[in-house]
C-alpha positions as CSV (number, residue, x, y, z in Angstrom):
1,M,-16.4,29.4,10.1
2,R,-18.3,27.8,12.8
3,R,-18.4,24.5,10.9
4,L,-14.6,24.7,10.5
5,A,-14.3,25.4,14.1
6,L,-16.2,22.3,14.6
7,F,-14.0,20.4,12.3
8,L,-10.9,21.7,14.0
9,L,-12.3,20.3,17.3
10,L,-12.5,16.7,15.6
11,V,-9.1,16.5,14.1
12,S,-7.3,17.9,17.1
13,P,-9.4,16.9,20.4
14,V,-9.4,19.3,23.3
15,P,-10.2,18.9,27.1
16,G,-13.9,19.5,27.7
17,Q,-17.2,18.9,26.0
18,R,-17.0,15.8,23.8
19,F,-20.1,16.0,21.7
20,L,-21.5,19.0,19.8
21,P,-25.1,19.2,18.8
22,D,-24.7,18.2,15.2
23,D,-22.4,15.3,15.9
24,P,-21.7,13.0,14.4
25,L,-21.0,14.9,11.1
26,E,-21.6,13.1,7.9
27,R,-19.8,15.5,5.8
28,E,-16.8,17.8,6.2
29,P,-17.4,21.4,7.0
30,P,-18.3,23.8,3.9
31,P,-14.8,24.4,2.3
32,R,-13.0,27.8,2.1
33,S,-12.4,28.9,-1.5
34,V,-8.9,27.9,-2.6
35,G,-8.4,30.3,-5.6
36,A,-5.8,29.5,-7.9
37,L,-3.2,26.9,-6.7
38,L,0.0,26.2,-8.6
39,A,0.5,22.8,-10.2
40,R,3.5,20.5,-8.8
41,K,5.1,17.5,-10.4
42,F,6.9,14.8,-8.7
43,S,9.3,12.4,-10.5
44,D,9.6,8.6,-10.1
45,Y,13.0,9.0,-8.6
46,Y,12.1,11.7,-6.2
47,D,9.1,9.9,-5.1
48,L,11.1,6.8,-4.6
49,F,13.9,8.1,-2.7
50,S,12.1,10.7,-0.5
51,N,9.8,7.8,0.7
52,Q,12.6,5.2,0.9
53,F,15.3,7.3,2.5
54,G,13.9,10.5,3.3
55,E,11.5,12.4,5.7
56,R,8.4,10.8,5.3
57,G,5.9,12.4,7.9
58,K,5.1,11.5,11.5
59,E,5.1,7.9,12.3
60,Q,3.6,6.0,15.1
61,P,5.8,6.4,18.6
62,K,7.6,3.5,19.6
63,S,6.2,4.0,23.3
64,G,3.2,5.5,24.6
65,P,-0.3,5.9,23.2
66,P,-0.5,5.8,19.5
67,I,-1.4,8.3,17.1
68,R,-5.4,7.9,16.3
69,A,-6.8,8.5,13.1
70,Q,-7.8,11.9,12.4
71,A,-10.4,13.6,9.8
72,V,-13.3,11.4,11.3
73,N,-16.4,12.3,12.9
74,T,-17.3,10.9,16.5
75,L,-18.3,7.6,15.1
76,G,-14.7,7.1,13.8
77,E,-16.0,7.2,10.0
78,P,-14.2,9.5,7.5
79,M,-16.6,12.3,6.5
80,E,-17.5,12.8,3.2
81,G,-15.6,15.5,0.9
82,G,-12.6,16.2,-1.3
83,W,-11.1,12.7,-0.2
84,Y,-13.6,10.3,0.5
85,Q,-17.4,9.5,-0.3
86,K,-19.7,6.7,1.5
87,R,-20.6,4.1,-0.7
88,H,-21.0,0.5,-1.0
89,Y,-20.7,-0.6,2.7
90,Y,-23.0,2.3,3.8
91,N,-25.3,2.4,1.0
92,R,-25.3,-0.8,-0.9
93,M,-24.9,-0.5,-4.6
94,S,-26.9,-2.3,-7.3
95,I,-24.7,-4.5,-9.3
96,D,-25.5,-2.1,-12.4
97,E,-24.1,0.5,-10.0
98,L,-21.0,-1.6,-9.3
99,T,-20.1,-2.2,-12.7
100,R,-20.8,1.2,-13.9
101,G,-18.6,2.6,-11.4
102,P,-18.0,6.4,-11.4
103,G,-19.3,7.1,-15.0
104,H,-22.9,7.7,-16.6
105,R,-22.3,5.5,-19.6
106,T,-20.0,7.9,-21.4
107,P,-17.3,6.0,-23.4
108,P,-15.9,7.7,-26.3
109,S,-18.5,8.6,-28.9
110,T,-18.4,6.2,-32.0
111,D,-20.2,8.6,-34.2
112,G,-17.0,10.1,-35.5
113,K,-13.4,10.1,-35.6
114,W,-11.2,10.2,-32.5
115,T,-8.7,13.0,-32.8
116,V,-5.1,12.2,-31.5
117,V,-3.9,15.2,-29.7
118,A,-0.9,13.8,-27.8
119,V,1.1,10.4,-28.1
120,K,3.3,8.4,-25.6
121,A,5.7,6.2,-27.8
122,E,8.1,5.4,-25.4
123,G,8.0,2.3,-23.3
124,V,6.6,-1.3,-24.3
125,T,3.0,-0.1,-24.4
126,P,2.5,3.2,-25.9
127,G,-0.6,5.4,-25.6
128,F,-2.4,8.2,-26.9
129,T,-4.8,11.2,-25.9
130,V,-7.9,11.6,-27.7
131,V,-10.9,13.9,-28.2
132,D,-14.0,12.3,-29.4
133,S,-16.7,13.9,-31.6
134,A,-18.4,15.0,-28.5
135,K,-15.2,17.0,-27.6
136,R,-14.6,14.5,-24.6
137,R,-10.9,13.9,-23.8
138,Y,-9.6,10.5,-23.1
139,F,-6.3,8.9,-22.1
140,V,-6.0,5.5,-24.3
141,K,-4.0,2.9,-22.9
142,F,-2.9,-0.4,-24.3
143,D,-2.1,-3.9,-23.2
144,P,1.8,-5.3,-24.1
145,M,2.0,-7.7,-26.8
146,S,2.9,-10.6,-24.6
147,N,-0.3,-10.2,-22.5
148,P,-3.3,-9.1,-24.4
149,E,-6.3,-8.0,-22.1
150,M,-4.2,-8.0,-18.8
151,A,-3.4,-4.2,-18.1
152,T,-6.7,-3.0,-19.7
153,A,-8.8,-5.4,-17.8
154,A,-7.2,-4.5,-14.4
155,D,-7.4,-0.9,-15.2
156,S,-11.2,-1.0,-15.6
157,I,-11.7,-3.4,-12.9
158,T,-10.0,-1.9,-10.2
159,A,-11.4,1.5,-10.9
160,R,-14.6,0.0,-9.9
161,F,-13.7,-1.5,-6.9
162,F,-12.1,1.8,-5.6
163,Y,-14.8,3.7,-6.7
164,A,-17.2,1.4,-4.7
165,L,-14.8,1.6,-1.6
166,G,-15.3,5.4,-1.6
167,Y,-12.7,7.0,-3.7
168,Y,-12.6,9.4,-6.6
169,V,-11.2,7.6,-9.8
170,P,-11.3,8.1,-13.3
171,D,-13.9,6.7,-15.6
172,N,-12.6,3.9,-17.4
173,Y,-14.0,1.9,-20.4
174,I,-12.6,-0.7,-22.4
175,V,-12.9,0.1,-26.1
176,F,-12.5,-1.6,-29.4
177,F,-11.6,0.2,-32.7
178,Q,-10.0,0.0,-36.0
179,A,-7.0,2.2,-36.9
180,D,-9.1,4.5,-39.1
181,R,-11.0,5.5,-36.2
182,L,-8.2,7.8,-35.4
183,Q,-7.2,11.0,-37.1
184,L,-4.2,13.2,-36.2
185,G,-4.7,16.5,-34.5
186,D,-2.8,19.8,-35.5
187,G,0.5,20.6,-33.8
188,V,0.9,16.9,-32.1
189,Q,4.8,16.4,-31.3
190,L,6.9,13.7,-29.7
191,A,10.7,13.4,-28.8
192,D,12.9,11.5,-30.7
193,A,15.8,9.6,-29.7
194,T,17.9,12.6,-28.8
195,G,15.1,14.4,-27.1
196,K,14.4,16.7,-29.9
197,K,10.8,17.3,-30.5
198,R,9.3,17.1,-33.9
199,S,5.8,16.9,-35.6
200,V,3.9,13.3,-35.4
201,T,3.1,12.0,-38.5
202,A,0.5,9.4,-39.8
203,E,3.5,6.9,-40.1
204,D,4.5,7.3,-36.3
205,L,0.8,6.5,-35.6
206,A,1.0,3.2,-37.6
207,L,4.3,2.7,-35.9
208,I,3.0,2.9,-32.5
209,L,-0.1,0.6,-33.3
210,K,2.4,-2.0,-34.2
211,K,3.5,-2.3,-30.8
212,V,-0.2,-3.3,-29.7
213,P,-1.9,-6.5,-30.0
214,L,-5.0,-7.0,-32.1
215,T,-7.9,-9.0,-31.1
216,K,-9.1,-12.3,-33.3
217,G,-11.5,-10.1,-35.0
218,G,-8.9,-7.7,-35.8
219,L,-9.5,-4.8,-33.4
220,Y,-7.3,-2.8,-31.1
221,R,-8.6,-3.2,-27.5
222,A,-7.6,-0.2,-25.0
223,T,-8.6,1.4,-22.1
224,A,-10.3,4.7,-22.6
225,S,-10.1,6.9,-19.4
226,L,-12.1,9.9,-19.4
227,A,-10.1,12.9,-18.2
228,V,-11.2,13.6,-14.5
229,E,-13.3,16.6,-13.5
230,G,-11.3,19.9,-12.4
231,K,-8.0,21.5,-13.2
232,P,-5.2,19.3,-12.4
233,I,-2.8,20.7,-10.1
234,G,-0.4,17.8,-9.5
235,P,-0.4,14.6,-7.0
236,P,-0.9,14.8,-3.1
237,R,1.5,13.3,-0.9
238,Y,0.9,10.7,1.7
239,F,2.3,12.8,4.2
240,G,2.0,16.3,5.7
241,T,-0.5,18.6,4.2
242,R,-0.8,20.8,1.1
243,T,0.1,24.1,2.6
244,D,-1.7,26.2,-0.2
245,D,-5.0,24.4,0.4
246,P,-6.7,26.1,3.4
247,N,-8.9,23.0,3.8
248,D,-6.2,20.6,3.9
249,I,-5.2,20.9,7.9
250,V,-5.0,17.1,8.5
251,P,-1.7,15.5,8.2
252,H,-2.3,13.0,5.3
253,E,-0.4,10.0,7.2
254,H,-3.2,10.4,9.8
255,R,-6.2,10.3,7.7
256,R,-8.3,7.0,8.1
257,D,-9.1,7.1,4.5
258,L,-5.4,6.8,3.7
259,R,-4.3,4.6,6.3
260,G,-7.3,2.2,5.4
261,L,-6.1,2.5,1.9
262,D,-3.4,-0.2,2.5
263,I,-5.7,-2.9,3.1
264,F,-7.6,-2.1,0.1
265,C,-4.4,-2.0,-1.9
266,A,-3.4,-5.6,-0.5
267,W,-6.5,-7.0,-1.5
268,L,-6.2,-5.8,-5.3
269,D,-2.2,-6.0,-5.1
270,H,-1.9,-2.2,-6.0
271,D,1.6,-2.2,-5.1
272,D,2.2,0.7,-7.3
273,S,0.2,3.1,-5.0
274,R,2.5,5.7,-5.1
275,A,1.7,9.3,-4.7
276,I,2.7,10.0,-8.5
277,N,-0.1,7.7,-9.5
278,N,-2.6,10.1,-7.7
279,L,-4.0,13.6,-8.7
280,D,-5.2,16.7,-7.0
281,T,-7.6,18.9,-9.2
282,I,-9.5,22.2,-8.4
283,V,-13.2,21.5,-8.9
284,T,-16.0,24.2,-8.4
285,L,-19.0,23.1,-6.4
286,D,-21.8,25.5,-5.3
287,G,-19.7,28.3,-6.5
288,V,-16.6,27.4,-4.4
289,P,-13.3,26.2,-5.8
290,R,-12.0,23.3,-3.7
291,V,-9.4,20.4,-4.2
292,R,-10.6,16.9,-4.9
293,H,-8.2,14.2,-4.6
294,Y,-8.1,11.2,-7.2
295,L,-6.6,7.7,-7.3
296,L,-5.4,7.0,-11.0
297,D,-3.3,4.4,-12.9
298,F,-4.5,0.8,-12.1
299,G,-2.7,-1.0,-14.8
300,S,-0.3,-2.6,-12.3
301,T,-3.1,-4.3,-10.2
302,L,-4.6,-7.7,-10.0
303,G,-1.3,-9.5,-11.5
304,S,-0.5,-7.1,-13.8
305,G,2.2,-4.8,-14.1
306,T,1.2,-3.0,-17.0
307,E,4.0,-3.5,-19.5
308,V,4.7,-7.0,-18.1
309,P,3.0,-9.7,-15.7
310,N,3.6,-8.5,-12.1
311,S,6.8,-9.3,-10.5
312,P,6.6,-12.6,-8.2
313,R,7.8,-10.4,-5.3
314,S,4.9,-8.3,-5.6
315,G,3.8,-7.3,-2.0
316,A,7.6,-6.7,-0.7
317,Y,9.7,-3.3,-0.8
318,Y,12.1,-2.6,-3.7
319,F,14.6,-2.4,-0.8
320,S,14.8,-3.1,3.0
321,W,17.4,-2.9,5.5
322,K,16.1,-5.6,7.5
323,N,15.4,-8.2,4.4
324,S,18.8,-7.3,3.1
325,A,20.6,-8.2,6.3
326,K,18.6,-11.3,6.4
327,Q,19.5,-12.6,3.1
328,L,23.1,-11.6,3.6
329,F,23.5,-13.2,7.0
330,T,21.8,-16.5,5.8
331,L,23.3,-16.6,2.5
332,G,20.3,-16.4,0.8
333,L,19.0,-19.5,2.2
334,L,16.1,-18.0,4.2
335,P,13.6,-17.3,1.2
336,P,11.2,-14.5,1.9
337,Y,7.6,-15.4,2.0
338,W,6.6,-14.3,-1.7
339,A,9.0,-16.9,-3.0
340,F,6.6,-19.7,-2.3
341,A,3.9,-18.2,-4.4
342,H,2.6,-20.4,-7.3
343,F,1.0,-18.6,-10.3
344,P,-1.2,-20.3,-12.9
345,D,-0.3,-19.6,-16.7
346,Y,-3.2,-17.0,-17.4
347,P,-1.3,-14.4,-19.6
348,A,-4.6,-12.1,-19.4
349,I,-4.2,-12.1,-15.5
350,G,-0.5,-11.8,-15.1
351,R,0.8,-13.0,-11.6
352,F,-2.1,-13.0,-8.9
353,E,-2.4,-15.5,-6.2
354,W,-4.2,-16.2,-2.8
355,K,-2.7,-19.1,-1.1
356,V,0.7,-17.3,0.1
357,F,-1.0,-13.9,0.3
358,D,-0.7,-12.2,3.8
359,P,-2.4,-9.0,4.3
360,E,0.1,-8.4,7.4
361,K,3.2,-8.9,5.3
362,W,2.0,-7.3,2.1
363,V,3.6,-3.8,1.4
364,P,3.8,-1.5,-1.6
365,E,7.0,-1.1,-3.7
366,Y,8.5,1.2,-1.3
367,P,7.4,2.9,2.3
368,N,4.2,4.5,2.7
369,V,3.9,6.3,6.1
370,A,0.3,6.5,6.1
371,F,0.3,2.7,5.6
372,L,2.8,2.3,8.3
373,N,0.5,4.2,10.6
374,R,-2.4,2.0,10.3
375,L,-4.0,0.6,13.8
376,P,-6.4,-1.8,14.3
377,D,-9.2,0.3,14.2
378,D,-8.1,1.6,10.6
379,E,-7.7,-1.8,9.6
380,F,-11.4,-2.9,10.8
381,W,-12.7,0.1,9.0
382,A,-11.1,-1.3,5.9
383,A,-11.8,-4.8,6.2
384,K,-15.6,-4.4,6.8
385,Q,-15.8,-2.6,3.4
386,V,-13.6,-5.3,1.8
387,M,-16.0,-7.9,3.3
388,A,-18.9,-6.1,2.1
389,F,-18.4,-7.3,-1.5
390,T,-20.4,-10.5,-2.2
391,D,-19.0,-13.4,-4.3
392,E,-21.7,-12.4,-6.9
393,E,-20.6,-8.8,-6.7
394,I,-17.0,-9.6,-7.3
395,R,-17.6,-11.9,-10.2
396,A,-19.8,-8.9,-12.0
397,I,-17.2,-6.6,-11.5
398,V,-14.5,-8.8,-12.9
399,G,-17.1,-9.2,-15.8
400,V,-16.3,-5.4,-16.6
401,G,-12.7,-6.8,-17.9
402,Q,-14.1,-8.7,-20.8
403,Y,-11.7,-11.5,-20.5
404,T,-12.2,-14.0,-23.4
405,D,-10.2,-16.8,-21.0
406,Q,-13.1,-17.8,-18.6
407,K,-10.8,-19.9,-16.5
408,G,-8.2,-17.1,-16.2
409,A,-11.3,-14.8,-15.1
410,D,-12.5,-17.6,-12.8
411,W,-8.8,-17.8,-11.1
412,L,-8.9,-14.0,-10.4
413,I,-12.2,-14.2,-8.9
414,E,-11.2,-16.9,-6.7
415,C,-8.0,-15.0,-5.7
416,L,-10.5,-11.8,-4.8
417,R,-12.7,-14.0,-2.9
418,E,-10.3,-15.7,-0.8
419,R,-8.0,-12.6,-0.3
420,R,-11.2,-10.9,0.9
421,N,-11.8,-13.8,3.4
422,K,-8.3,-13.6,4.9
423,I,-8.4,-10.0,5.3
424,G,-11.9,-10.5,7.0
425,R,-10.5,-13.0,9.4
426,I,-7.3,-11.2,10.3
427,Y,-8.5,-7.6,11.0
428,F,-12.1,-8.8,12.7
429,A,-10.0,-10.6,15.2
430,K,-7.9,-7.6,16.3
431,V,-10.9,-5.5,17.6
432,L,-14.5,-6.4,18.7
433,P,-16.1,-6.7,15.0
434,F,-19.2,-4.9,15.8
435,D,-20.5,-2.0,13.7
436,R,-23.6,-0.2,12.7
437,F,-24.7,0.6,16.3
438,R,-28.1,1.9,16.7
439,V,-31.0,2.1,19.2
440,Q,-34.1,0.0,18.4
441,G,-37.2,-0.4,20.7
442,G,-35.3,1.2,23.5
443,S,-32.3,-1.1,23.4
444,L,-28.9,-0.9,21.9
445,V,-28.4,-3.1,19.1
446,W,-25.3,-3.7,16.7
447,D,-24.2,-6.1,14.0
448,D,-21.3,-8.5,14.6
449,L,-19.7,-8.6,11.4
450,A,-17.8,-11.7,11.9
451,K,-20.8,-13.5,12.9
452,E,-22.4,-12.1,9.7
453,H,-19.5,-13.3,7.4
454,A,-19.5,-16.7,9.1
455,M,-16.2,-16.0,10.8
456,G,-17.2,-16.8,14.5
457,G,-19.2,-13.9,16.2
458,V,-18.4,-13.1,19.8
459,T,-21.1,-14.3,22.2
460,D,-20.0,-13.6,25.5
461,I,-20.4,-9.7,25.6
462,K,-21.1,-7.8,28.8
463,V,-22.9,-4.5,28.8
464,S,-22.3,-2.0,31.4
465,W,-23.8,1.4,31.4
466,S,-22.8,4.8,32.7
467,R,-24.2,8.5,33.1
468,F,-22.0,10.6,30.6
469,D,-21.1,14.2,31.6
470,N,-20.7,15.5,28.0
471,K,-19.2,19.0,29.3
472,A,-16.7,17.2,31.7
473,N,-16.1,14.2,29.3
474,A,-16.7,11.7,32.3
475,K,-18.6,8.7,33.2
476,T,-20.3,7.8,36.3
477,P,-21.2,3.9,36.3
478,I,-25.2,3.3,36.8
479,P,-25.3,0.2,39.2
480,G,-27.3,-3.0,37.7
481,S,-27.5,-1.3,34.4
482,T,-26.3,-4.3,32.6
483,T,-28.8,-5.1,29.8
484,A,-29.0,-3.7,26.1
485,T,-31.7,-1.5,27.5
486,V,-30.8,2.2,26.9
487,P,-31.5,3.9,30.6
488,E,-33.2,7.0,31.1
489,E,-30.3,8.9,33.0
490,G,-30.1,12.2,31.4
491,E,-29.0,13.4,27.9
492,Y,-26.2,11.4,27.4
493,V,-25.2,7.9,28.6
494,A,-22.4,5.2,27.7
495,A,-22.3,1.5,27.4
496,D,-19.2,-0.3,27.8
497,L,-19.0,-3.5,25.6
498,S,-16.5,-6.3,26.7
499,S,-15.7,-9.7,26.1
500,A,-13.9,-12.4,28.5
501,S,-12.6,-13.9,25.5
502,R,-11.0,-10.8,24.3
503,P,-10.0,-9.1,27.4
504,K,-8.2,-6.0,25.6
505,Q,-10.8,-5.5,23.2
506,T,-13.6,-3.0,24.2
507,I,-16.0,-0.7,22.7
508,T,-17.7,2.4,24.6
509,V,-21.0,3.3,22.7
510,Y,-22.3,7.0,23.4
511,V,-26.0,7.5,23.1
512,R,-27.7,10.8,23.4
513,R,-31.6,11.6,24.1
514,K,-32.7,14.9,22.6
515,G,-35.9,16.3,21.2
516,G,-37.7,13.0,21.6
517,S,-35.1,10.9,19.6
518,T,-32.4,8.6,21.0
519,R,-29.5,7.7,18.7
520,V,-25.7,6.7,18.8
521,V,-23.5,9.7,18.5
522,G,-20.3,8.2,19.3
523,L,-17.7,5.2,19.6
524,D,-14.4,4.5,21.2
525,R,-12.6,1.1,20.4
526,T,-9.5,-0.4,22.3
527,W,-7.7,-3.3,21.6
């Protein structure tokens, strides 16, 4: 209970003591048992209309101070827990770890048959649910006939990027198989054209596979997505809280890991990042049932629209009053920015580009209040993680897609690299781009991420120190203390960093001396 009380202090600041003895917290407080939660389900139409026209949670005020991100520690970092885990930026992953993703090398077993236990026959691209000989359940999804490799590659590649960025995702594999690998399970049903259910036959499976492209070697290529851990209880919303989860106390629109997700989705063109493409499950860790939040379904990313190439207007809302009015009053003579994009003809990629891409203009298919609430410090948090992927690492992760057209794969790599660089240049300019603050040899040091990535560092930095009264949450300047050396002035001191070239951008760094150690315990950013 004490840790929960500390967490409440973090997400709902109160006057008085700023830092607690165990700040900064790396993990969320131990969760309370959730017990049995009821599953919920949203329809496509409900999700669309409720977000496009309905109540979407609390947005940023039009005047006055903004609503800062919550569910972060005193350094402004999301804490590890059911939403997020610190991965590549914080603890660099090897090429093998990046390409492996969340899995432990557990593709469907080829030692025996795959038993089909459910089918999806509708739509352009069908799918199956299968159980392999090791009794593991997989969701098998295919490419459209018009664009072999497109959706399967996007699904596997994007899952690995999101995993490295810190999210929970399914364990996706690209698999190749012959039709005789499948066997029909007992009691499998599908709905006919009238909606009436009937038993699935071997002929049905054959007809479904006729909608699927074959490789030159005569094999079916698919994504096999291992069922995620835990009992599914439906998707989370991007606003409000899940009222039946006692640990879900921060409105989702104010979570940094969901606000910053906007930048990640822009980078990977995940415009289908709607609530119904996520999933909550109940997992039991250390004997305590808790909720874990997964991102799912990445077939509509990286130029793929799953069943067709992505729309040329990807990165724009389905509908916007402002844009509709602009088109009406200009008689359609003022094209939107996305209309100037050029897409090379790579069927395995679909429609993906970088020259017109603008992360400031990019939006998903319809409004997402968590994305709309993002602030410059949310953007910086996301941008530093995007920039952490080297060209070599991007190339390695794209290799997971197993493209047969190397020119198409090279185009995708180029787009990801250049879109990454645009994100860094834009969002490193909005705040002082400093991070990884630490004390070394008695001095405060940090990394200038703009300089690190050859985007022009900030050189005219001024430092001024203050004594910090932790109980009163108040600073008192220390005359003449203007170097990086940490002054020996009580338990807490604070350094104000500023730049004449960026007058509105400052960082206050809080340092604590205790028990023979000196460490950074807090950050405040302004812009």
